[in-house]
N, C-alpha and C positions, 0 to 999 in steps of 0.2 A: 135635208138642214141639220141634221145630228153631225154629218161629214164638213160640216161649215162649221158649224161649231169647234168640230176638236183641230181643223186643217189652225182656222183661226188663237184656237188653245197652244198649240203646239209652235207655233210661230211667234205665239208671245212669250212665250216659256226662253225662244233662244235669240229674242231683242232683246229681252232682260237679264242677261246673263247670269250677273254677279246674285243680281237678286234673288232667282230662280236656284243658283249654285244654295245662297247662308238658307233659303226657306228650303229645297229640299235635303239637306244636310242636319238642319236643323228636325224635319218632322222624321226622317227616317230612324236619330237615334231616339226622340221619343216614338215614337214605335216600335223599334228592338228594343228598347227598356217594357214596353206594356206588355212585350209578347210575353218574355222573359218572365214576368212577373205573373202573366195570367197563368201562363203553363207552373210554374209556382205551386200560387193559389189555389188551382186546379186540383191538382196533387194533394194540398191539405186537407182540401173540403171531400177529397174521396176516402178516404180515408175508410173500410170497413161498410162503403156503403156496396161494395157487390155481395154482401150475403143477403141470400132469400130472407122474408120474413126477417129481416132486421130493425121496422118501427116494433116489432115486438120484442127485443133481446135489453134485455138492460142487465147490470150490474150493481152488484151490491156494496156499496160503502160504510164505513164506520167512521164515528167520530164519537170521541174517548177524549172527557177533558177531568182528569184527575190529579189532584192535588196542585191542582192552576197550573198545570202542563196540558197542552192539548194540543190532538194527536187525529191528523186524517186520515184516517188511509184508507188503501183500497183495495183489504185485505181482509174480509170475514174468517166468522172460524168455521171446523170444518163438520157441525153440526145443523149449519147455516140452509144450504140447501134443500138435503132431506125432509128438514123440518117443514119447510114452507110449502113444498111440493106436497109431501102430509098430509098439514094440516087446511090449507088454503088451495079450493078446485081451480083459481086461476090461475094459478100457473102451471101448463102445459108440460114441461121441461126443466131442468137444472143440469148443470154441471159444476165441477169445480175443477181447481187449475194450481196444481203445486208443481213450484220449481225452487223450493226452498233448499230442495239437493244439491242445484250447480250443478258445473259438468258435469258429462257422463265420460268414461273410456272403454272407447270400443276398440276391439282387435281388429285390423285388417293381417292377413297373412301374422307375420309375425311382430308386427306393429301395431301400439298403440295411437287413437287418435283421440286429444282431450275437445271431446264435441259441445259446445256452450248452448248451442239452439233443441232444447231439450224440454219439457216438462210433463208432467206426471196429468192422467186428463181420469175422471169419469169415462162410463162403456158410452153414456150418453153425450157426450161429446158431440157428437156429427149426431145429434138429432136439434140441436141449438145451433151451431154453423153444420150450414150443408155446403161441406166442398165436395169439390168433384172427385170420385176414383179411377186410379189409370185400370186397380187390379185390388181384388176382395169384395167382401160383404162390409161395407163399414156400422152400416146397426148389430151387429154382432164381434166385431172386431176386437174390441176391446173386454169381452165379459170378462173372459179367465182372467187367473195371475203369470207372469210372464208372456204378457205378449207388445207386438208395439207395431203401430204404422208410423210408415217411413214416409220422405217429401220424395219424390220421382230422380231429384240431384241426389237426396244421402242413397236410394239404392243403384245408382249408378259409381257412386265414390269405392260401396262398397262390396258388391259384386257384376257391376259394368256394364248394368241391365238393369230399363225399371221389374220386367218378370223374377219377382225375389221371393214371391209368395211361398210359405212354407220353410222357407232359408232362413236360417238363426244368427242374428250378434250375440259377440260373448260379450260380458259388461263387466269390467272389472272395479270389486268396489273391494278395496284395504287389500288382504289377503284371500280375498277369494273371489272368481271370478262364474258369474251368472249367464246361462244363455235367455236369449228373448225371442220366440217366434214371429217371424215375419207375418201379421195375417191380412195385410194392406197396403196396396200404397197409392198414394193422395201425389195432383198436381203441387208444383212447387208455392206454398204458399204467397198471396201478388205484395209486390214491396207496399203497397196504400193499405198495409194490415200494421194491429196491434201486435198480432199474432205473428212471430217468427219464427216455427218449429220446424225444424230437420225428422225429430224423434219423437213421436208420444206415447210416454210409455200409460201399460191400465194402474190406473189407482192403487191396487190393489198391491204391490208391492211397495207402495207405500214404507216406512216406519216411525209412527209417528203415536205421540200421547191423545187417540183419539175419542171422542165426547168431552175437547179441553169447549166448552160455550167460552170460554173468557179468552182464550188462545185463540188472534186473527192471523191466518198463515196462508188461504186458502182465496183467488181469486175465486167467486161465484158469479156467476151467469146464471139468468131465467129469462127461459120463451113463457111469456105469456102468452091466455088464449087471447087471440080477437077480439078485440073491441072492451081491450083491457085498461081502463086508468092507473097506468106506472105511479102517477100521484096521489088518485086514492089507495091505492093497492099499500101505497108506504104508512099508511093511520093505521095497519094493520101489527107495525114494528113493537110498541110501545109493550101492548099487549105481549108478544113476541117476549120480549126481554123478562117480561114479571113472570111467564109463567117455566123458561127456561132457561135464564142466563142466570134469574136472579138466585133460582139455589141454589146453582153450581157455585154461582160463587161465595156464599154462606159460607163454605168449607175454609174461604183467605180470611173473607174480612164479616165486622160484624153489620147486620145488614137490615136489624130489626128496628133499627133506627130513623131507616132514612126511606123519606116518606116517595109517593110517585115521582113526585116533580124533582127532589132532587135526584131521583135515576137516571131519567129521562136527561139531567142535564150533565151527566157525569158521562151514561154511554149512550146513546143514537145510532137507528139505519138511517140510511136512504138509499135511493135509487137512481142511476145516471144511466139514461139512455149507453148503446153498445154504437153510433155516430158519433154519441157527445163526448166518449172520452179522449181521443187525439185530442181536440184539439180544445177542451175544458176542464180537465180535471186538474188538480193542483195537488194533487195527495200522495204519498208519502212510498216508495218500494212501483209503481207502476209496470208493468212488466216488460216492455220498451218505454226508451225515451221517449214522453211524446211533444207535442206540438206545441202553438199558444193564439189564440186567437185576435192577441193584443195585435202579434207581429203580423198575421193576415191585414188586419185590419191596416196597420201602417202600411204594409207594399203596397195595397189596392189602391192607397190615396198619393203614396208614393207617386206609382205609375201612373197614375189619374192626370195628380199636376205634373206631372215632368211631360204626358201628353197636353196637358192643356198650356205649356208655355211657348211648347212648337209650335203650338194654334197661334196664340200671341203675336210670336214672332212674323208669323204670316199676316197677319190682321192687320200689325202695324206697318209691314214696306207697304203690305199695297195699296194702302190710303196714303201710306207719305207718299208711294211715287204714283201719287191720283192726277199728280198737275202731268206727269207725264200723255197720261191717256185721259186731260182731259175733254183736247178734242181730239180724240177719236171715240168718244162719247157722240160731241157735239154731232160730228159730222153725221153720224148714223142716226139721229134720231129725223136729224132734218134731212134723212134720205128715206124715211118712213119707219125705222125700227121701235119700235114699242118696250115700254122699261119691262116689260114681262118676257122678253124674247134677251133683253141686256143682262137681266139675272139669271137667265139658264145659262149666257158664255159663261160671267163670268166664274159659273160654280160650278161649273163643266171644267172651265184650266185649272180650279182647285182643289179639283179630285184628279185631274190629273196628274198636277203635282205629288198627289198624296200615293197616288198609283207608283209612279215612278218608286215615292220614298218609300214603301212597301216594298220594293225590290229588294230597295238595298240595305231596310229591315232587313228581310230576310235571309242576306245572304250575310250579314251583322251576325243575326241570332247562327247560323251554323256554324259560324267561325268558335262565337262568347260561351256557346252553353257547355264545351266541357270545366271553362273556366269558372261560368255560374256556379252548374253543380258542383262543384270543389267548395266554391262558395259559404253555397246554402247545405250543405252536406246529402243533397240528393243527386237521384239518377236518371233528372230527364232526360227526356230521347225527342227525336228533331218527327222525328215518323208520326209523336204522337200529333202536329200540325197535321196528320192526313188524315184523321180520324173525322166525321161527317160532323160531329159540332164545330171544330177548332174553323174547316176549311171554311165553313157558315159566318163566323166568326173573319176569316182573312176575307170575305167576299163582302162582310156589311164594314166591314172597320171602313177600307179608303170609302167608300160612303158615306158611315158618320161621323170623320171624321175632317172629310172635305165639305161637308154641309155647314158642321161644327167652323171653321175658319173662313169658310168662305162666303157663309151668307150675310155679313156684316159687311166687307170690303163688296159685296154685289149690291146690294141696296144700298152703299154711297155712291159708289163709283156712279149707278143705273141714275144717280137723282143727280143726277149735274141737270145745269140748264143748259139749253143749247143758244142761246141769242146771248149768256153772260160768260161762256164757256168762247164765243166764234170773236164776240166781239172783245176780248184778254182780257174780264171784268172778274176772272172766277179767282178766288185768293184761296187758298191752301193753307189750315190753321183752324180757328176755332174750338166749338166742340169737338171737330177731327183730334185735333190738339189734347186735348182735356184726354179723351178715351186713349189715346195711343199714352200718353204719362201715365195713367189707372194702370193697364197694361202694363208697364216696364214696371211701375209699382210691384204690384203681386210679382211677375215674376223675383225681383229680387225680395220679394218678405220670402219666400219661398224656401230662395237660395237662404237666406241667411238665418231663418228659420231648421233645415235640413245640415248647416254650420255647425248651430248654434248644438241640436241633440249629438252628433258623432262628437264636438270634443265634448260631452258630458257624459254618454257612453265609454266614454278612453279615458278619460278621468276616471271616471268608478272601475271600469276593468285595472288601471291600474294600484288604486287606491287596495283593491283584492290583491292584487299580486304584492303590495310589499307589505301590506297591515300584519302585525304579529298578532300573527292566528295562534300563538302559543304550544308548535312546537315547530318540528323542522322538515322541513319538505325538500331540501333538495340532496340531490347527493344519497338519496334511502333510494336502498335498487332492492325490488318485490321481487319474488321468487314465482307463479302463480299454483294452484291446485298442488300441493303437495305433500297431500296424504298419501300417494302411492308409495312415502320414505315407511311408512306405518310405525314400526319399532327403531328404523335404523334415523328417525329424524334429527335425532341429539345429535350421534356422531357425525350425521353430514355436517350439522352446523358448528362442530369440534372441529373438523377436517377445515372446512372454508375460514375458521378465526383464528389459524397457521397459518393465511396468507396475511403478510402487510397493509396490504391494500385497504385490507375489510380489519372495523373498530370495533365496530359491537353487530349482533344479530341477534331474532328473536321469531319466536312460533308465534300465530294468533289466527285466530278469523276473523279480527277486526281491524278497523283504519279507520284513523280518520276524515274521509274521503265519502262523499251521498252514493256514491255505489258501492261501498264498502256493506257485505252480512252484517244484520247488527239484530238486538232484540232488546226489548222494550218487556217487564215484567213492573209487578209491586212492590213497593217494600212501605213499611212504618218506623214510627220511630221508638213504638211500643207492643208487648208480644201480639196483642190484638188489633186489629189494623180496622181502621174504621174510617170514615169520609174526612174525617176532621185531620187525623197523623198520618193516613197513606198518601204517597204521590208514585205519581208513575218515572220510572228510570231506567236511563241504558244499563244492562251489564252487560262487559263485553269479558271473555276469558282469555285472558294473557298469560306472561312467564315472567320471571325476574326479572330480564333483561329490556324488559317492553317499551318502560320507560325511559331507560338511559339513552338506546337507538334511538328512540324520536324526540330530543332532548325538552319532553316534557318537563317541568317546571314543580318540585312540592312546594306545601306554604308551608304546610307544619306534617308535624311528623316525620314519616320515614317508606321506603319502598320494602316491598318483599324481597326476604333474604332466603338461602337456600339453609340460615340456619334452623332459623325459628321453625319447628314443625307445625305449628301453632298458627303460621299464615292458610295453611288450607281451606282453616276458617275465614283470613282477614280480607278485607277491603281499602281499596285507597278508595277515597270519590272527590269530585271535582266541587268549588264551592260554590255552584247552585245546590247542588247535594248535601252540603256541608247545614245551608240553611235551616233543611228541614228536620232538622234535629238539635232544634231548640241554638240558645246563647249560648258563648263560650266557646273553649276547644272543642271541636266535635273528638280528638284521638283520645281514642279509649272507651268511648262510646260504643251502643250496639244497634247494630242494621236488622229487622225483620223484615221475612220472606219465608215462603211457603213454593212446596215443593207439589209435582201435580195429582199428588194426594191428601193433599190439604195437611203435612205434617209443618209443623213451624221450624224454618232455620234461621238462624244466629249466628250472625256475622260480627265481629269486632274488627273498630274502622283503626288505623294501622295511620295513615298519612292522609292529606289535604294535598288535593295536584292544584291550580291557577288553574282557571278556568282555560277551553282553549274551544277554536272552532271546529266542533268536530262531523258539521254538515254545512249545505252552503249558508253563504251568508246572508244571504235571503231569510235562514230563520234566525231564531234568542237560544242562548246556549239554555239547554236546557240539563235537566240532573244526570251523571253518569258517576258510575262505580265498574273499577276494575275487581274482579279476580281472577286467584292462583288456578288455574286451570288449567289440561291440556286443549289445547286447540290447534293441534300442527295441519296446520291445512295450508294456511300462507306463510311466506321466511319474509321478514323484511332482514336488511345487512345492512349498517354504513357506512362505506363507502371513502375512499381519498384515493383519487388516483387519476389523470393524464389521459391514458390511455383503457378509455371503458371498453372501446370494443376487446379489447389482449383480458382484460379480467375477468369478463361475461365466458370468452371461450373455454378461462379456466377453470370455472365455476361450472361449467355444463362440460366437462370429463370426469370433473366430482360428480357430479347425477346421477356421472353414467355409469359410474362405478355403485352409485351407490342405489340407484333406480333403473337398470337395465331395459330398454326399448320403451321407456314409460315418454311421452312428450314433456318436453324443454321448454315453459316460456317464464318472460318476466316482461314486465314494469316498471318504469319509473315512477313514484311518490307525488315528487311535482306535476304528471304528465295526468295520472290521475286526479289532482287537484285540480290543475286547466278546465280538466273537461266537466268537473260541472257548471261549468259557464262558458261551457260553447255558443249556445244561443248567443247569450251576450256578444261575445265574441265577432259570430258570426253577421251578428245582428248590425256589430260598430263598426265591423269592414267595408259591409253594404250599405252603411250610411256613407259611407265616405264617397263609395264611388258613386254611389246614386247623386247625393251632393254635387259630387267634381262635375256628373251633367246634368245638372240641371243647372252651374253655375253657367257650364260653358254653352249649354243652349240659352241662355240669359243674359249673355256676353255674347252673342252671334245675332240676337238681334238687337242688341247695343249698338254693334260695332254697323250694322248696317243703316240703324238712325242716323247714326253720326255720321257716315258719309256718306250720306239724305243732306243731313243738315249742314254739312257745309260745302255740297251741290246750291244749297239754296241762298245760300250765303256770299258765294264767292265773290259775288259784285261788290257787297260789301266789307269784304272783307281784304280784298281790293284798296277798295277806297282808305277805311282807314288804315294799312301800309303809307298808302302815298301820303295822308292828313300826318304819319310819325308818330303809328301807335308801331310796339315792340311784338316785336316773336311771342314774348313772354304772355307781353297782356293779347293777346290775339289768341295765345293757347288759350287763358282762364275763360279770358271770353266764351269758347265752344265748348270748357268742361262744365261751367258752371255750374247751367241748367239741368246735367243728367246725373252730373255727383248729389245736388239738391236731390234728386228722386232717390237714389241710393239711401242720401240720409232718411226720405219720408219712408224707403222701406224699410231698415231698421231700429226707425220710432215704433212700426203695427209690429216688426217680429219680436221685438223682446217679449214684449207681457206673452203672447202665444205661445213661443218657446218657453220661456220660464213653468209654465202653467202643465204644460204635457211633460215635461223633464221631472218636473218637479214629484210630477204625478207618478213617474214610474222609477224616481228613487224610490218614493215612501216604499217598494215592492224590498226593497234589501233592509234589516232587523239593522244594519251597521252598513251604511253609505259615508258617500264623500261630503262636503258642505259643495255650497252653490255660487261658486264664489263670482268677483263682479266683474273681472277682468274677460272670465269667458264671452263675454256679450260684449265686449271692447273688443279682441281678436276675433271675432267671428264677424262684428260692421268694422276693422278696420282691412280685416281682408277683402270683401267684399269691393270698399271702399277704395282700395289698392284693384286689385283687379278691374272697378271698373274704369278706374283713372288712365292704368293701362292701354283699355280699351281703343277708350276715345281718343287719348291721347294720339294715338297712331295715325287716325285721320287729321287730326287739329293739330299736331306737327308736319303735314304734308301739308297742310292748306299756309298755316301761316308761312313755309316755306319757300312758297310762290311769290314768280318774280310781279309786282301787282302792275306791269305793264304790258304783260301779256295776255292777263287778265283783266285788264280793261279795254284792249285793242280788241280783244274776243271776241265783248258787250258789241 
């Protein structure tokens, strides 16, 4: 019986070639999109899921709200981990991760390499994060100073083998070189982890002001004992703050008048499960760039909708072609075939079609995966589909999709009454026609929503690119990791300034982009800091040429000058910081801070900068102060040349003269600026691709329905033409019905698209407006594309000779 069903299904596909091609094409595209997005979503959801005991691992987050500025940090103080382990038995183990030292210069033969995948960790790191060792005892690998654990890739790079135990890495730090003993080799950290380190150094070699309870520079992870509810454990944090943080903070701020409620409002801690960090964290300075759970939801929904649209095409075209199979159903029923057998037959036809479409979809994905990886920034492999989970999905998906696409047509076709069919009284239309129209409206609604979303995303990205952000980001060349210049930094800079293409240059560790190092400290307008007059402010160490090189604008006062020795205790603040100093001109007023010992530092304000966006446009502009201090770790040069490659070669030659053997690397400020919006850019590009595919699938179905409508009305068209109807009138008649459906889809899509995209724009502190023409463009485009799709069939019908049509009838 099954073999007979299969033969019948195959013959039906061959007989209705055009209908089959349209269905298989739509289903193949829908399945290909679904498989690609499933790979993406599965990868995003898999982050850090491989760690044993992952349910027990949490990270300590910090929320700081001082002087009206709220900061949500992924880091905590250096005392947090050891103190919680000491005071609370619920903590099984802790570890801290410190990477504020930046990159490390590691020597190989006579050459140094700038390694950025580095961190300093506690010896307890491997108690919290159980990673597979290739060699060495991880439980004691970082017990002593001067030790390092490396990955297999790092060991092969520097020693040519993973057998690296007992060997030494030479690390350059300014003018000194320190050897580190390799005590263990671990497997490379998986790509689906926030921890992307090749070198783990012992924490004892970090130069830090230990015991600073109010300085938050460490990623602190706790491994709680089994059965401990992390949300219940969070209730101990206010006790920790009052016992340890307030006594330390009393060095800098008058805490005597602060009640418990106000303290908890200023500083609070919380815990975040390890497996939530990648997709659910929106905090500053994550260890590695995170994902966004919203985009996972959006991509999943898009995949589902595209697959549904492909199924809708199948339903529409199958029910539309029902007249061609009505007699077949009638005859089979007369010969004793019951409805159940007919349903099995039509469902099997549907599944066969989906299986064929699945094969084409896998072939499409094989060629599309590299481009999809580039689009999403992933490194997904086609071999993942061979894993048991995905193989099961590939087997079940044709069955599920085949059932979804075929269940309605199966019941619809098997429900024909044989007497009416064989007497010629069977008519197509009625409820099935309304159902098909409803499905067309759904398809185009989704397509229009995606088009509106695409326009809004790209309009916001254009706004970001063209907004006056308060500094010049174009033609600014950045030299990375210039620390090896040491005392030769000024001489190097002066040598470069002799080049006519270089207009100005500056050394600093701080740039107005999110991936630049930055520091927040507390300041006040009075010598005694209180919760009323204190505020948190970013402080950047810069030189005299920083402001002119980056094209920042002074609205009051002056820039730093080499002619004023007193500028060593001066500060240039932005307009936001100026508001905290009270009314009137802030120039000449004083700003007070403290050092690590609690000594009061007094700075006089010499200038006010016009506010500029030094973080992503997701954030408001906070207080900022520029201080005249040495920070020779990054060099920025304003350049003007049409031959950038030649200029960089000349700069490299000068670099090799002043820092022989040291790695030379560079980037451009505008590229770093664009990296802040990489997620949005990728989302916008992905939206374009999926919107185009969704529209193509919808038009594919519309093309099939248009072809069917023309076939059904061939005699009517011939009679109309004989009676004097024009070609234009015939085309309008055939197109009107479908354009009304697209118009209805537009009316439904507009409020839905507005709601979701309005919510998305609220994530930006600075955003474009929601212009009315966005809806008009999306709706107009959908109407024109639909008109073009239907017109092809309509024009073909209108141009046919009515005599030939009526003669055939």
